[in-house]
C-alpha positions as CSV (number, residue, x, y, z in Angstrom):
1,M,31.1,19.0,-20.4
2,V,29.2,15.7,-19.9
3,R,30.0,14.2,-16.5
4,R,29.6,10.5,-15.6
5,G,26.3,9.8,-13.8
6,E,24.5,12.5,-15.8
7,W,21.6,11.8,-18.1
8,V,22.2,12.7,-21.8
9,L,19.8,13.2,-24.7
10,L,21.3,12.1,-28.1
11,V,19.4,13.3,-31.2
12,A,20.1,12.4,-34.8
13,E,19.3,14.6,-37.8
14,D,16.6,12.2,-38.9
15,G,14.7,12.5,-35.7
16,Y,16.0,9.4,-33.9
17,K,16.7,10.1,-30.2
18,L,17.9,8.2,-27.2
19,V,18.1,9.2,-23.5
20,V,21.0,7.5,-21.7
21,R,22.8,7.8,-18.4
22,H,26.5,8.2,-18.9
23,M,28.0,5.5,-16.7
24,G,31.4,5.2,-18.3
25,R,30.3,2.4,-20.7
26,R,30.0,2.3,-24.5
27,V,26.6,3.6,-25.6
28,E,24.8,1.3,-28.1
29,T,22.3,2.9,-30.5
30,I,20.5,1.8,-33.7
31,R,22.8,4.3,-35.5
32,G,25.9,2.7,-34.2
33,F,27.8,2.9,-30.9
34,V,29.6,5.7,-29.1
35,E,32.6,5.0,-27.0
36,A,32.6,6.1,-23.4
37,D,35.7,8.4,-23.8
38,A,34.0,10.2,-26.7
39,L,31.1,11.0,-24.4
40,D,33.5,12.0,-21.6
41,S,34.9,14.8,-23.8
42,A,31.6,15.9,-25.3
43,E,30.0,19.2,-24.7
44,Y,26.3,19.8,-24.4
45,G,25.2,21.3,-27.7
46,G,28.0,19.5,-29.5
47,V,28.0,16.7,-32.0
48,L,29.3,13.1,-31.8
49,S,29.8,10.6,-34.7
50,T,28.8,7.0,-34.1
51,S,30.7,3.9,-35.3
52,L,28.5,4.0,-38.5
53,G,29.2,7.6,-39.2
54,H,25.9,9.0,-38.0
55,R,25.9,12.4,-36.3
56,L,24.3,12.6,-32.9
57,Y,23.7,16.0,-31.2
58,V,24.5,15.9,-27.4
59,L,21.8,17.7,-25.5
60,K,20.9,18.1,-21.8
61,P,17.6,16.3,-21.3
62,T,14.7,17.7,-19.4
63,L,13.0,15.9,-16.6
64,Y,10.2,15.0,-19.1
65,D,12.8,13.3,-21.3
66,V,14.3,11.3,-18.4
67,L,11.2,10.1,-16.5
68,P,10.3,7.3,-19.0
69,R,13.8,5.9,-18.7
70,L,13.6,5.4,-14.9
71,R,12.9,2.1,-13.3
72,H,9.2,1.0,-12.8
73,A,8.2,-0.8,-9.7
74,T,4.5,0.2,-9.9
75,Q,2.1,2.1,-12.2
76,V,3.4,5.7,-12.2
77,I,1.7,9.1,-12.3
78,Y,2.1,10.6,-15.7
79,P,3.9,14.0,-16.1
80,I,0.7,15.8,-17.2
81,D,-1.1,14.7,-14.0
82,A,1.9,15.4,-11.8
83,E,2.3,18.9,-13.2
84,F,-1.4,19.6,-12.8
85,I,-1.2,18.4,-9.2
86,S,1.7,20.8,-8.6
87,L,-0.3,23.6,-10.2
88,V,-3.5,23.2,-8.2
89,A,-1.6,22.6,-5.0
90,G,0.4,25.8,-5.4
91,I,3.7,23.9,-5.2
92,G,6.7,26.0,-6.1
93,P,10.1,27.0,-4.9
94,G,10.4,26.6,-1.2
95,S,7.2,24.6,-0.7
96,E,7.0,21.9,1.9
97,V,5.1,18.9,0.6
98,A,4.3,15.4,1.7
99,E,3.3,12.4,-0.5
100,A,1.9,9.1,0.6
101,G,2.4,6.3,-1.9
102,T,5.9,6.8,-3.3
103,G,5.7,3.9,-5.8
104,S,8.6,4.3,-8.3
105,G,9.2,7.9,-7.2
106,Y,8.0,9.7,-10.3
107,L,5.7,12.2,-8.5
108,A,8.2,12.7,-5.7
109,A,10.9,13.6,-8.3
110,I,8.6,16.1,-10.1
111,L,7.6,17.7,-6.7
112,A,11.3,17.9,-5.7
113,W,12.1,19.5,-9.0
114,R,9.4,22.1,-8.4
115,V,10.2,23.0,-4.7
116,G,13.9,23.4,-5.4
117,P,16.8,23.3,-3.0
118,Q,15.0,25.5,-0.5
119,G,11.9,23.2,-0.3
120,R,11.3,19.8,1.1
121,V,9.4,16.7,-0.1
122,L,8.5,14.0,2.4
123,T,7.4,10.8,0.7
124,Y,6.2,7.6,2.3
125,E,5.9,4.1,1.0
126,V,4.7,1.0,2.8
127,R,6.7,-1.5,0.7
128,S,10.5,-1.4,1.2
129,D,11.1,-2.9,-2.3
130,F,9.2,-0.1,-4.0
131,A,11.0,2.4,-1.8
132,E,14.4,1.0,-2.9
133,V,13.5,1.5,-6.6
134,A,12.2,5.0,-5.9
135,W,15.3,6.1,-4.0
136,S,17.5,4.9,-6.8
137,N,15.5,6.9,-9.3
138,I,15.5,10.0,-7.2
139,K,19.3,9.8,-6.6
140,S,19.9,9.3,-10.4
141,L,18.3,12.7,-10.9
142,G,20.4,14.4,-8.2
143,L,17.3,15.2,-6.0
144,E,18.2,13.2,-2.9
145,G,19.0,16.4,-1.0
146,V,15.4,17.6,-1.4
147,V,13.6,14.4,-0.7
148,D,13.1,12.5,2.5
149,L,11.8,9.0,1.9
150,A,10.5,6.7,4.7
151,V,9.1,3.2,4.7
152,A,5.9,3.8,6.7
153,D,2.1,3.5,6.7
154,V,0.9,7.1,7.3
155,A,-2.7,5.9,7.9
156,K,-1.3,4.3,11.1
157,A,1.8,6.3,12.0
158,G,0.9,9.7,10.6
159,F,3.2,12.0,8.6
160,G,5.4,13.2,11.5
161,A,5.2,16.7,10.2
162,S,3.0,19.8,10.5
163,G,2.4,23.1,8.8
164,L,2.9,21.6,5.3
165,D,1.8,23.5,2.2
166,A,0.3,20.4,0.5
167,V,-0.2,16.7,0.9
168,V,-0.7,14.3,-2.0
169,L,-2.4,10.9,-1.4
170,D,-1.7,8.4,-4.2
171,M,-2.7,5.2,-2.5
172,G,-5.3,2.5,-2.5
173,S,-7.3,3.8,0.5
174,P,-6.6,7.5,0.8
175,W,-9.6,8.0,3.1
176,A,-7.8,6.0,5.7
177,A,-4.9,8.5,5.7
178,L,-7.1,11.6,5.4
179,D,-7.1,12.6,9.1
180,A,-3.3,12.2,9.3
181,A,-3.0,14.3,6.1
182,L,-5.2,17.1,7.4
183,E,-3.3,17.1,10.7
184,A,0.0,17.6,8.8
185,L,-1.3,20.5,6.7
186,R,-1.4,24.1,7.6
187,P,-4.9,25.6,7.7
188,G,-5.8,26.3,4.1
189,G,-3.1,24.0,2.8
190,V,-4.0,21.8,-0.2
191,I,-5.0,18.1,0.0
192,V,-4.8,16.2,-3.3
193,I,-6.0,12.7,-4.0
194,F,-5.2,10.8,-7.2
195,S,-8.0,8.3,-8.0
196,T,-7.8,5.7,-10.8
197,S,-11.5,4.8,-10.8
198,V,-14.9,6.5,-10.4
199,E,-15.7,4.3,-7.3
200,H,-12.4,5.3,-5.7
201,A,-13.1,8.9,-6.4
202,Q,-16.6,8.7,-4.9
203,K,-15.3,7.3,-1.7
204,S,-12.6,10.0,-1.6
205,L,-15.0,12.8,-2.2
206,A,-17.3,11.5,0.6
207,A,-14.4,11.4,3.0
208,L,-13.3,14.9,2.1
209,R,-16.8,16.3,2.7
210,S,-17.2,14.5,6.0
211,R,-14.0,16.2,7.3
212,G,-15.2,19.7,6.2
213,V,-12.6,20.1,3.5
214,L,-13.1,23.4,1.6
215,D,-13.3,24.2,-2.1
216,I,-13.4,20.6,-3.3
217,N,-12.6,20.1,-7.1
218,M,-12.1,17.2,-9.5
219,A,-10.6,17.1,-13.0
220,E,-9.3,14.6,-15.6
221,I,-6.2,15.6,-17.5
222,S,-5.3,14.3,-20.9
223,A,-2.8,15.0,-23.7
224,R,-2.9,13.6,-27.3
225,P,0.5,13.3,-29.0
226,W,0.8,14.1,-32.7
227,K,3.2,12.9,-35.4
228,T,5.3,15.8,-36.7
229,T,6.6,14.0,-39.8
230,P,6.0,16.1,-43.0
231,G,3.2,14.6,-45.0
232,E,2.1,12.4,-42.0
233,M,1.0,15.0,-39.5
234,R,-1.8,13.4,-37.5
235,P,-2.6,12.1,-34.0
236,E,-0.4,9.2,-32.9
237,T,-2.0,5.8,-33.4
238,R,-1.4,4.8,-29.8
239,A,-2.3,7.1,-26.9
240,V,-3.1,6.9,-23.2
241,V,-6.9,7.6,-23.1
242,F,-7.4,7.7,-19.3
243,T,-4.9,8.0,-16.4
244,G,-6.9,9.0,-13.4
245,L,-9.0,11.7,-11.6
246,I,-7.4,14.4,-9.6
247,I,-9.3,15.6,-6.6
248,W,-8.2,18.6,-4.5
249,G,-9.4,20.9,-1.7
250,R,-8.3,23.1,1.2
251,A,-7.7,22.0,4.7
252,P,-10.3,23.6,7.1
253,P,-9.4,25.8,10.1
254,R,-8.4,23.9,13.2
255,Q,-11.2,23.2,15.6
256,E,-10.5,24.7,19.0
């Protein structure tokens, strides 16, 4: 049964689809509208008819479906980058992770989805207006029990945590927060930096080397969407060519 406050994926037989959050209001689509009470009584996997007689399948969306519908306060980390960050950082069920540079909360949401109810995501944002948008997004996904969001400058105040499995820096000057990040990590924990330019990456790499970070790596991730329409199968005309560079390495042993 679809509950109010949940995200819903509506898919027509001709391929049209829409992701909406059921807030007890009429849902308007280009195939006609669906009344709120019809959605109240719908089952996932079931079918609804719009006011124009079109059939819409009611499906439970994935996080990938929902993310583009969330509010934007900043440029966001794309899902392919976020998932690669999670993979190289070894983030999974029960992990304890910190992120500096919450922005709109997209990466925090994906990290929270991965660590699950037994894990913890600490995320820090210097701007309160960005933090407000991020928290609204995180709550809409039902992940507020996993995420702790603070308005703070970790370069000055630190992370207030220790023994973390991974720290992700998605901020303008990650090198300024690097000492705090390494202090928060367990020995051998993973530090990840997301850079949106070569110059930014060069400074980040130099800062990592100067702190003795081990096993430093860098990669660029891309995905090219394709049309699936019969007779028109080809790459999509519009695509994101470059998102950023992902740098990662391991925290060195503590100096006695």
